[in-house]
Steps between C-alpha positions, in 0.01 A plus 500: 500500500400272786234332280764413222731365773232275635400384154865420418520288819178327426624428138842384610348272772258357252781424253709344785198278589451397141874399462491317831179329396640403157821375662297289746281357236792392292658325799157323568488381132879375543396318825198341354713373207753362743235324692376335193840385404549358850157321475600362169834379623333350820257310280793364278688390809197330645442323178863402485494371862182295428680349203809421700332355800468134347854508404601605853281224656670247275837635599422479869362153467825393333700650779278312758552175320886559496494574860314195577733288286800649683361432839419146407859450377638641817260309707348803662149463646294772344336576836832591655539884510859514359481879458371530851799336656412131471806293423405235237818297545636345814818655624792279576520415866120541546343228679128408484292589787379210710123480544 
């Protein structure tokens, strides 16, 4: 009777291993498919970015031209760092420094 018990355990363990192996291989297949989908999406995204790059550069150039025109209209020297705290226009009451 001990031999039958051992044989049953071996059979049961073998079946459990087979089921686990099957489940794992199914997951591997799904993961491989998902990786392929992601790679395809990445390629499409990269191609789209390459196609959009000239449009973005043109847009940035237009913005740069508009900024330049605005600065010219306002009389701001482009070398003055306005964003860094430089004041492009004289404040009322300021007196020029004597050299």
